[in-house]
C-alpha positions in Angstrom: 12.8 47.7 -51.8 13.0 46.5 -48.2 9.7 47.1 -46.5 9.2 46.8 -42.7 6.4 47.6 -40.3 7.8 48.2 -36.8 5.3 47.7 -34.0 5.7 50.4 -31.4 3.9 51.7 -28.3 3.8 55.3 -27.3 5.2 56.2 -23.9 5.0 59.8 -22.9 5.3 61.2 -19.4 5.3 64.7 -18.1 6.3 66.0 -14.7 5.6 69.5 -13.3 9.0 69.4 -11.6 10.9 68.9 -14.9 11.2 71.9 -17.2 9.9 71.5 -20.7 12.3 72.3 -23.5 12.1 75.9 -24.7 11.7 74.9 -28.4 10.0 72.4 -30.5 9.1 70.2 -32.3 10.9 67.3 -30.8 12.2 66.0 -34.2 14.0 69.2 -34.8 15.4 69.7 -31.2 16.2 66.1 -30.5 18.8 66.5 -27.8 16.6 68.8 -25.6 13.5 66.6 -25.9 15.5 63.3 -25.5 16.9 64.6 -22.2 13.4 65.7 -21.1 11.8 62.4 -22.0 14.4 60.4 -20.2 14.0 62.4 -17.0 10.2 62.2 -17.1 10.2 58.5 -17.9 12.6 57.8 -15.1 10.4 59.8 -12.7 7.4 57.8 -13.9 9.1 54.5 -12.9 10.6 53.4 -16.2 14.2 52.1 -16.3 17.3 53.7 -17.6 17.3 51.0 -20.3 14.2 52.4 -22.0 15.3 53.6 -25.4 13.1 55.2 -28.1 12.8 54.1 -31.7 14.6 57.3 -32.6 16.2 60.0 -30.4 13.5 62.2 -28.8 10.7 60.0 -30.1 7.8 58.9 -27.9 7.6 55.5 -29.7 9.3 52.4 -28.4 9.7 49.2 -30.4 7.9 46.4 -28.6 10.8 44.0 -29.4 13.2 46.1 -27.4 11.1 46.7 -24.3 12.4 45.0 -21.1 9.9 43.1 -19.0 10.3 45.7 -16.3 9.3 48.5 -18.7 6.6 46.5 -20.2 5.1 45.9 -16.7 5.3 49.6 -16.0 3.5 50.3 -19.3 0.7 48.0 -18.3 0.5 49.6 -14.9 0.2 53.0 -16.5 -2.7 51.8 -18.6 -4.5 50.7 -15.4 -3.6 53.9 -13.6 -5.0 56.0 -16.5 -8.4 54.2 -16.3 -8.4 54.4 -12.5 -8.2 58.2 -12.7 -11.9 58.0 -13.6 -12.8 54.8 -11.9 -12.8 54.0 -8.2 -12.5 50.3 -8.6 -9.4 48.6 -10.0 -11.4 45.8 -11.5 -13.6 48.3 -13.3 -10.5 50.1 -14.6 -9.1 46.8 -16.0 -12.3 46.2 -17.9 -11.8 49.5 -19.7 -8.2 48.9 -20.8 -7.7 49.5 -24.5 -4.8 48.5 -26.8 -1.5 50.2 -26.3 -1.3 53.6 -28.0 1.2 53.6 -30.9 1.0 51.5 -34.0 3.3 50.8 -36.8 6.2 52.7 -38.2 6.6 52.1 -42.0 10.2 51.7 -43.0 11.5 51.6 -46.6 15.1 50.5 -46.9 15.7 51.1 -43.2 14.3 54.6 -43.4 11.3 55.6 -41.4 8.8 57.3 -43.8 5.5 57.1 -41.9 4.8 57.2 -38.1 1.7 56.4 -36.1 -0.5 59.4 -35.7 -2.9 60.6 -33.0 -5.2 57.8 -31.7 -3.2 55.0 -33.3 -2.8 51.8 -31.5 -1.4 48.3 -31.8 -4.8 47.1 -32.9 -4.2 48.9 -36.2 -2.5 45.8 -37.5 -6.0 45.0 -38.8 -6.0 48.1 -40.9 -2.7 47.1 -42.6 -4.0 43.6 -43.2 -7.2 44.9 -44.8 -5.1 46.7 -47.4 -3.9 43.4 -48.8 -7.5 42.2 -49.4 -8.5 45.5 -51.1 -10.0 47.4 -48.2 -8.1 50.6 -48.9 -10.7 53.3 -48.7 -11.4 52.7 -45.0 -7.7 52.8 -43.9 -7.5 54.5 -40.5 -4.5 54.2 -38.3 -4.8 57.4 -36.4 -5.3 60.9 -37.8 -4.3 62.4 -40.1 -4.2 59.4 -42.4 -3.0 59.0 -46.0 -5.4 58.4 -48.9 -4.8 54.8 -49.8 -5.7 53.2 -53.2 -4.7 50.2 -55.2 -2.6 50.5 -58.4 -2.3 47.1 -59.9 -0.2 45.0 -57.6 0.8 48.0 -55.6 -0.6 49.9 -52.6 -0.5 53.7 -53.1 -0.2 56.0 -50.1 -1.0 59.7 -50.8 0.1 62.0 -47.9 -1.0 65.2 -49.5 -4.5 64.7 -50.9 -5.9 63.6 -47.6 -9.3 63.8 -46.0 -8.3 65.2 -42.6 -6.3 68.4 -43.2 -3.8 68.1 -40.5 0.0 67.9 -40.5 1.7 64.6 -40.1 4.0 64.4 -37.1 6.8 63.9 -37.8 6.4 65.0 -41.4 6.2 62.3 -44.0 9.3 62.1 -46.1 7.4 61.6 -49.4 4.2 63.0 -50.9 3.3 59.7 -52.5 4.5 56.1 -52.0 3.8 52.9 -53.8 4.6 49.6 -52.3 4.3 46.1 -53.8 1.5 44.1 -52.1 3.9 41.1 -51.7 6.4 43.3 -49.9 3.8 44.8 -47.6 2.4 41.3 -46.9 5.9 40.2 -45.8 6.2 43.2 -43.5 2.8 42.5 -42.0 3.7 38.9 -41.4 6.9 39.9 -39.5 5.0 42.5 -37.5 2.4 39.9 -36.6 5.1 37.6 -35.4 6.3 40.3 -33.0 2.8 40.8 -31.8 2.4 37.1 -30.9 5.8 37.2 -29.0 4.5 40.2 -27.1 1.3 38.3 -26.4 3.2 35.5 -24.7 5.2 38.1 -22.7 2.1 39.9 -21.6 0.5 36.6 -20.4 3.7 35.6 -18.5 3.9 39.0 -16.8 0.2 38.8 -16.0 0.9 35.5 -14.2 4.1 36.4 -12.5 2.9 39.7 -11.2 -0.6 38.4 -10.4 -2.3 41.3 -12.3 -5.4 39.2 -12.9 -6.2 40.9 -16.2 -8.4 38.5 -18.1 -7.4 38.2 -21.8 -4.6 40.7 -21.3 -3.1 40.1 -24.7 -6.5 40.8 -26.4 -7.1 44.0 -24.4 -3.6 45.5 -25.0 -2.8 44.3 -28.5 -5.8 43.3 -30.7 -8.7 44.8 -28.8 -10.9 42.4 -26.8 -12.7 39.7 -28.8 -10.8 40.5 -32.1 -8.0 38.0 -31.8 
């Protein structure tokens, strides 16, 4: 089985001048929501080249983001904090890791998406699974019940603590993944994060954003790298 963790950030924009689709959810009415998202993203300053992980999705693979769109994503994080802060420097201090997380793929099929409150810093949650810390797994809510079964990690998407619906729905009730396969997926995701780290630092310099430890703030959470 081919296992992959795709690091993604969540980008969602709304605009009062752009009509919401009449029907949902987005994964069932993909054309309507894809058109809406594209218009809103463009109005928010993102480029025409910004393409989601899947049609109508709010998740964007970090490996496929252009520097221009990555810069805009950074600026939106600052703008969000400035909505409650009057000083840009103070807003920068409150920046947290990009919303999103990791899409679990099995044989090139997406089976589990980041949920509410997930972020790129959740890579630590996936790494903890390999060393036996399964009961505390939290990568947004709802979250699967995770246990060890020999050399496998078992994900239960039905017998869960937080009784909410996964969005999009998980394709399986239960999954078991070899630890070695999951470790390889984590290693590849980690490589992508370090590439993103260098890109963030380069943009920080070229655009004179003056965000100290920008890669720690937006990826791993400050002081965790």
